N, C-alpha and C positions, 0 to 999 in steps of 0.2 A: 504493499498498499503506498510506504513514504516513497518506492523509486517512483508510482503512478503520479504520485502526487509534484515529489520533483520536480519530474522534467519538464511539467507546464509553467512553473516558476520559475525555471531558470529561462525557458525559452522567453517567458515571457520579459523578464528583466532583463534578457540580450535585445530583442527588440525595442524596449523600451529605452537601453543605453544605444541601440543604433540609432534612435528616433532623435535624440536628445542629442547625441553628434549631430546629424547631419542639421538640425537647427540651431545647434551651436555654430556650427562653419558658414550656414548662409547668414544667421548674425553678423558673424565677422565678416564676413566679406563685404554686408552692406553698411559696414561700420568706419570704413579709413574714411571716407569723408567727414564725417564727425571727427575721427580721431585725427585727422590733418587739422582739422580747424583748432581742436586743442592743441596740438602741437606747435600750431602756430602765433598761437598766444601766449602757451604759458613758458616754452622755452625761451624767451625772450625777458620773462617775469625771472625765472630761474638763473639767468645767468644774469640780470639786474641785483637781484638777493645776493648773489655769491659777492657782489661786487661793494654791495652795501655793508652787509655782514661784514666780508675781511676789512672796510675802511673803520667800522665801528668797535670793533672785536677783538681785533689781532693788534700787539702790540707795535708791531712792525711800522703800522699803518701807521702809528704816533712820534714815531723816532726819524730825524732828521739826518741820520749818517746815510752817508755813503751805499751800504751795503742795505738798510731797506730800502731807500730810493731805490736801489735795484728789483729788489723783491716786489717792492711792490705796483713797480714800472711792468714788468713781468706780467704780475697776474690782473693786468688793467688791460694790457698786450692780448693774453689769450680770451679774459672776458668778449672787446671789443673783433679780436678776428672770431669768435664763434659767433656773436652777431653777427659781424660782415657773411660768414659762411651759410648760418641760415637763413638771411634775405636771400642769398644768391640762391640756395636750393630752391626757396622756394619760388622766386622767378624763372629761373630756369623750368621746373616742371610746371608753371604756370601756362609761359612759353610753349613748350614740347605740347599742352591740350589742345592749346590753340593753333598750332599747326595742324595737331592729328585730325581737330572739326574742321577746318579750311582745308584741306587736303582731299578729306570723305564730301563734302561739301561740295569741290571743284571737279571730282570723279565721279559726284553723282549727276553734276551736268552735263559733263565734256563723257557720256559713256561710252563704253567700247564699244569699236565697232565692229562688225561682223565681217568675218575675212570676205567672203564672198556677198554680192549683194545683185539679181536680176541682171545674172551675164558681169557682174564688174567684179576683180578682185583688188582689195582696199588694207590701206594700211592707214597708221597716223602716229605720228610721235612730238613731244613737246621737250624742251630743254630749257631750263629754268634759269633767269637769268643770273641769280647767285641765292644763298641759304634764305636770306630774306624774303623771296618773291617765290615761296611754296604758291600763293595765290594770284595768276596774272592774269592778265584781260583776252586773253585769247579765244578764240571760240571756232567750231566747227561742229559737223554732221553734214550724213548723207542718208537720206530717204529715197524708195524708191515711191512711187507712186504712179497712177493711170496717165498720169503727162509725160514721166518720161523719169529715170533718177534725179534729183536736185540736191545740191550741193550746197551748203553754205559756209564761208571760210572769211573771219573778220577778226578784227584787234579792237579793244575798248584802249581808249586813250586811259591810261596809269595801270598802278595796282592796288591791290587790298579788297578787303570787305565791298567797298562801293562797287569796283571793278565787276567782281564776282554778283552785285547784283543786276547790273547791268548786264554781264553774260548770261544772265538765267532771263532775262525778260525777252532778249533778244532770241535767242534759244527756244524759248516756250511759244514766243508767236511764230519761228520758221515752221517747228512742227507740226504745228496745226493749221496754218496758212499753207504749207506745202499740197498737203492734201484733199483741201478746201477751192482752192483758187484754180482758175483754168492757166490762165495768163502768168507766167513768170510777173512781168512789170506789177499785177496786183500784190503778189506775194510782196516784192521791195517795198510796195505802197503798205502794204499792213505792217511789215517792220520799224517802217518810219511814224509812223502811227504809234505803235508800242514804243519805239524809244522816247517819243517827246512824251508820252504821259508817262514813262518812268520820271522824266528828267522833271513833271509839274509835282508828281508824287516826293520823289527826292527833295525837290526846293520848299515843297509847304513843311516836306518832315525839318528840315533844319532851320529855315527860317519861314517861320510864317509870316512877318511880314511881308515880304516878297511873292506868295505865294501866286499870285495872279498874275505873274510875269512869265514873257511870253519864254519860253525853252527853246525857241531858236536861237538865242542870245547866249545860252550856257557856253559854258565854256567844256561840255564832254561832248564826247564826238563819238564814232565807231565808224570805222571804215569797213565795209562789207563787197564784196562777191560772191554772186549768185551764178549757177550755172545749173544748165539742165542739157543732161546727156540724153538724146531721143535712140530709139530703137537701130536707128542706122547710125549710129557712132557719133550722126552732130553734134557738136555744142553752141550751144546758145547762153549768153550771159550778160547779166546788167553789173556794172562795178561801180563801186561809190567810192572813189581812194583807194583802193587796196589794190598790191601788186598784181599785174598778171598773172598768168601759171603759165607752166612749161609744157611745151608735147615733146615726150619722148618718143624718139621713132630710132630703133637700135638699128636698122637696117640701110642709114642713108649716111651720109656723110656728113653732115649736118644731123647728130640726132639727137639734139637738146634746144631747141629754137624757141623766144617767146610768143603762146597761143595771145597774140593783141587783139582788141577791136575797140581801137581808137582811143580817144580821151574819154577818161573814165569822168563819172559826177563827183559832186563832192561830197563829201561824209556825211553819212545820215547826223543831223543837231544842229552846224551853224547855220543851215543852208535849206530853205524849201525844196523838195525833188519836185523837177519839170512838171507838167500836164499830162504830156506824155513820155511812155517808158516802154518804148520798141527794145526788145532784146538783141545784142550783134549777135550773129551766126560770126564765132570763130573759127571755125574751121570743123574735122573729123578726126575724129580716134578709130581707125582701123585696130583689127582685130591683132593682138601683140601688142599692140602700141599703148603708151601709158603716158596718164595728166598729173603734172607736180602743182599744187599748188601749197606756196609759203605766206607766212607774212614779212615783215619789213624787218622782224630781227634776224632775220640770214642773211639780206643783202647789206644792212647797216651794220654789220658788224667789222669789225677792222683788229689789225694786231698793231703792234708794238710803232710802226711808222706810220700808222694812220691811212692804210692801206684798205679799201672796203673786201668781203668777201667774195671772190668770183666765181658766183653761183653758178654760171652759163659753162664755165668752163669748165667746171667741178663736174657738170651734171655730163659732160658731154664724155670726161674722160671714165664718170663711173657707169654709165649706158652702154661705151662704146664696147663693139662686140659680145657684149652679154645680152642677157633678155631681161628684159625688165620685171623684176622680181618688187613690189612694192617694199616687203620689208626691210630689203639687201639695200635699194636706195636710200632709204632714210638711214640708215647705219652708216651708211658710206658717207652721205652727207655730213652727219653730225661728228663723224671721227674727225672728216677734212677741215669742217669748222672750228670744231678745237683744237687741232696744229695750226690753224691757222691766224686764229684770238690767242693760243696759249692759256686760257683758261676758260672761264664760264662768260658765253656771249654778255653785253651792256642792256641786253632786252630780251625778252624770251622769244625764242624761237619755235617755232609750230611748224610741222610740216603734213600733208595730205597727200597719198599716191593712189595713184586707179589705174588698173590695165583692164583692159578692152578684151574679155574672154569669148564673145558673142560670136563661135565658129568653131570652128577646130586649131584649137592651139595647142601643142603637149606641154607636159605638166614640166616646169622648168626645174633644173638640179636645184637639191638641197629646201627645196618647200615641200610643204605634205601633200598628200591628196585628200583633196575636203571632197566630200558626197553633199550637193546640194539638191533643192529639189526645182532650181531656174531652168526655163526652158533655152537652151542650144540652139540658138538662133545661126 
């Protein structure tokens, strides 16, 4: 009988102990923020109490001899060093948390692109200017719509959370308008309205006295390049102050040429858009050819002698005699850029490479085979 009664008791005690340990562990995991606040306030008080206690109770603190002064100086030096290290540790932890949150927010906005989309191979990359510029103003996205594959590449003036908010507004508007609007000009006009509304809301939040001011006079602006790649590979563009893309054709002598479409429009923000927005036909991407979009941080990068980065020449060296592999092109350009500058560039450098796989294109060397559901034309 004892054995039959003890076994359930031990089992109950074991389960109770396990449950209590689990709850304790959960409480400990939820406790660090409160414990951190206690440490933040308590440790400086402890260091101050040590200094005051030494000054009031230690006989050496009341003596004027050289030995007593040396001991007192050492004590206060240790107290000061402890306070400085404590403050530095708290600021470093706070800065690390802020960077992590900002990086997660930007990763959510600049979502990873699929390797293939509607017959196009894709790859994108971003090279931050420095450690403090973990949040930048570059933006890009590619969406497949009933009107063709539409691409946006832009650059918001400045860095930080303000630029990140503008990036979110512009990208959110593009991802909705790209599907809704039949004409590419209507997509750009909606981006302009969204940016103007964002400027008004920012001005109202920061300066209530000037809430009714015209957002066109604001200093913030966005350069935007809109592309529409149709089923036959024809590329139509609307450019608002952004660098034109490069057409990559590995089978010809001049394998990296700017795909220009005339003079660009002003950036969004300082000036209103014209009444008529007619997309410009820039050219055509044949099967196996590629298209490289970039921000001005690439071509504006300088070396120690003030020479600009020769993007077209480096692209020619990268693509000549080789197939256009989007990820390999991006890695090669970044490697040459860092070698040219000798360190991080002065501005964020963002790249987006597309390759036309509509038609029979053999699998490139070093590229994984990706099976997709799109129709090969």
